[in-house]
C-alpha positions, -999 to 999 in steps of 0.1 A, spaced: 0 0 0 14 34 -10 4 69 -20 -6 58 -55 -26 27 -47 -47 42 -19 -64 68 -42 -71 41 -68 -86 17 -43 -108 44 -28 -121 55 -63 -128 18 -71 -145 12 -38 -167 42 -42 -170 39 -80 -205 53 -83 -197 85 -65 -164 88 -83 -181 82 -117 -208 109 -110 -181 134 -100 -161 126 -131 -192 128 -153 -201 163 -139 -166 175 -143 -164 160 -178 -196 177 -189 -181 210 -178 -150 203 -198 -171 192 -228 -191 225 -227 -160 246 -225 -142 229 -253 -173 229 -275 -179 266 -268 -143 274 -277 -144 256 -310 -178 270 -319 -168 306 -309 -137 304 -331 -157 294 -361 -185 319 -354 -159 347 -349 -143 340 -382 -176 337 -399 -189 369 -383 -158 388 -394 -161 376 -430 -198 386 -431 -189 421 -417 -167 424 -448 -199 430 -467 -203 463 -449 -174 480 -466 -136 482 -467 -114 490 -438 -83 500 -456 -78 525 -485 -49 526 -509 -46 559 -527 -21 577 -549 5 596 -529 0 628 -548 6 661 -530 -22 687 -530 -15 724 -536 -41 749 -524 -44 778 -548 -58 812 -537 -53 849 -544 -67 880 -527 -87 860 -502 -104 839 -529 -100 802 -530 -91 788 -565 -93 752 -554 -66 725 -551 -41 711 -576 -27 676 -573 10 672 -579 23 639 -591 5 607 -600 -33 608 -595 -40 572 -603 -27 537 -597 -18 509 -620 -46 483 -614 -29 450 -620 4 459 -603 -13 474 -573 -35 444 -567 -5 420 -572 15 439 -545 -14 440 -521 -17 402 -525 21 397 -520 23 409 -484 31 385 -456 -4 388 -441 -21 382 -475 -42 355 -460 -59 382 -439 -69 401 -471 -105 392 -479 -114 415 -508 -94 439 -530 -118 462 -548 -103 488 -572 -123 519 -582 -119 543 -611 -138 576 -606 -145 597 -637 -169 624 -648 -192 616 -677 -221 632 -694 -254 613 -695 -274 627 -724 -257 661 -718 -260 662 -680 -228 657 -659 -227 628 -636 -201 609 -616 -192 574 -630 -174 548 -609 -158 518 -625 -158 486 -604 -151 449 -606 -186 436 -600 -175 402 -585 -157 420 -557 -180 449 -553 -210 426 -547 -190 411 -518 -178 444 -504 -213 461 -507 -234 433 -493 -257 459 -478 -268 472 -512 -305 468 -519 -310 467 -556 -341 472 -577 -333 452 -608 -301 432 -613 -264 436 -615 -249 440 -650 -239 410 -670 -227 429 -700 -198 454 -704 -222 484 -710 -244 477 -680 -249 503 -653 -262 505 -617 -276 539 -608 -275 554 -573 -309 565 -559 -302 603 -563 -286 600 -597 -315 579 -610 -340 604 -597 -321 633 -612 -316 617 -646 -350 599 -647 -335 564 -649 -351 531 -640 -342 495 -647 -341 490 -684 -334 526 -693 -309 534 -720 -285 563 -716 -257 577 -737 -225 584 -718 -200 606 -738 -212 589 -770 -213 554 -756 -246 537 -752 -253 520 -718 -282 502 -702 -293 507 -666 -299 472 -652 -306 482 -616 -312 511 -593 -299 512 -557 -321 519 -528 -310 550 -509 -278 543 -488 -274 578 -473 -238 579 -487 -218 588 -518 -232 558 -536 -265 575 -541 -252 603 -564 -232 583 -590 -235 557 -616 -216 524 -614 -202 505 -644 -178 477 -651 -142 486 -649 -134 480 -685 -163 503 -697 -152 531 -674 -115 528 -683 -124 529 -720 -146 559 -715 -120 578 -695 -91 567 -718 -71 553 -689 -65 515 -695 -53 496 -664 -55 527 -642 -77 532 -611 -83 561 -588 -79 541 -555 -82 506 -541 -105 495 -512 -92 466 -492 -113 445 -467 -89 429 -442 -98 404 -415 -82 420 -385 -93 398 -356 -61 377 -357 -36 405 -359 -35 443 -354 -47 463 -384 -15 484 -381 6 454 -391 -14 449 -423 -12 487 -431 25 487 -424 31 458 -448 10 475 -475 30 507 -472 62 487 -476 48 469 -506 34 501 -522 59 529 -519 48 562 -531 11 555 -522 -10 566 -492 -24 537 -472 -47 544 -443 -70 524 -421 -106 534 -415 -103 532 -377 -140 536 -370 -148 506 -392 -120 485 -378 -131 492 -342 -167 485 -349 -158 451 -364 -134 443 -336 -161 451 -310 -185 427 -327 -160 399 -328 -147 406 -293 -182 405 -279 -185 369 -290 -152 360 -274 -160 378 -242 -194 361 -240 -179 326 -245 -151 333 -220 -176 344 -193 -198 314 -198 -167 291 -197 -155 306 -165 -189 302 -149 -190 265 -160 -155 260 -147 -163 276 -114 -193 254 -109 -173 223 -117 -146 234 -92 -173 238 -65 -186 203 -73 -151 188 -69 -144 207 -37 -177 198 -20 -174 162 -30 -138 159 -17 -148 177 15 -176 152 20 -151 124 14 -128 138 41 -156 138 66 -166 103 58 -130 90 60 -119 105 94 -113 70 108 -93 59 77 -72 91 80 -65 84 117 -54 49 109 -30 61 82 -16 87 105 -11 61 132 7 39 107 33 66 101 18 86 72 28 122 74 5 152 69 21 157 35 13 121 26 -24 125 36 -25 158 17 -11 140 -14 -36 112 -13 -66 135 -17 -47 156 -44 -40 124 -63 -77 114 -62 -86 148 -76 -58 145 -102 -71 112 -115 -107 125 -117 -94 156 -135 -73 135 -159 -103 114 -169 -126 144 -172 -101 164 -192 -94 136 -218 -130 124 -221 -144 159 -220 -121 173 -247 -130 144 -271 -167 148 -264 -164 186 -268 -146 183 -301 -173 160 -315 -201 181 -300 -188 213 -316 -193 197 -351 -229 189 -342 -236 224 -329 -222 240 -361 -243 216 -381 -274 227 -362 -264 264 -368 -259 256 -405 -223 267 -403 -206 233 -407 -200 239 -444 -166 255 -449 -158 254 -412 -123 244 -405 -123 224 -373 -92 203 -368 -81 182 -339 -51 198 -323 -31 175 -299 -13 205 -285 -46 222 -277 -58 191 -261 -27 188 -239 -30 224 -228 -67 219 -220 -60 188 -200 -32 205 -180 -55 233 -172 -82 209 -160 -57 190 -139 -45 222 -123 -81 233 -116 -90 199 -101 -60 199 -78 -67 235 -68 -104 226 -60 -92 197 -38 -66 219 -20 -88 229 10 -103 194 16 -68 179 13 -55 204 38 -83 197 62 -76 160 59 -39 165 66 -48 185 97 -67 156 114 -50 144 145 -47 105 149 -59 106 185 -91 125 176 -98 103 146 -93 70 166 -112 80 197 -145 66 182 -130 33 173 
């Protein structure tokens, strides 16, 4: 009989009580692990969906602006240097940064002034496949263009020019068809017409040139400043800036999910700790005579303390391993119920499992600390007086 066999014999002798304690503790671990996996997937999914509410980084030409005025009258501003960017080269450099996996959408824009049947109007050339992802909040009456000369009109521009889905309009001698009209957005989109990039570049006579590039970056896994810094290094001579209000709003949304999961996990862990502590304390009260006999046989206080810690350690080991496996499987089921299993990357990580089990072992031993200390403080004479 030694310090290792005594805890095993006691757990086997009171197997039902031990099994119920391990089950309760294991269910707590299962819940925590499942919440961790689900929150990770939900966080990434939420951030990707927030991409549809606009870009969070702008790449613009690094032209200097000269303010002109004379005699107290402002004559406007003059741009010095390049006022546009090469589309293909800029996009290639954006995609070449070290954190390119954090780049969700690269949406170039070409802004030009055209005349629609003689009336001046702003024309914005876009890449429709990316713009539809970036502007997921658009409500469209009609359809997006599927031809080169298709247009989407902003609400204010359509009202001013009398346009509706199916209307034909002549832009600087080129015929175009309005395929859709945007619902009012309250922003700059309302006052302009949108066309395919090729149509706008041909109309403006600027092939492979864009006015600026919008970048939607997933910034939950790293600071947005890192992405901006790498973009500035990859694009010398340009101005790269983060839209901090957009970044902070998205981070708040993602962080809310994480904080909620962390709070729930801590509550579950606290309840599990209380269960272990109460059960071990009850076990100490039931085994006063046994403790007295062990002390009279020469077991030290440290030895008695170790016996109860070993029991908690064995229960924590079983709960950690079984709970982690069950939580991993349960997370897949939960994502299936939430209809988020498709495309969700849940992979079994042995290192994560090892860290989780170590945490559970530490918590279980910590929970048994007070009962074990109380057991080690029992005097042999007081424990044996009732024999």
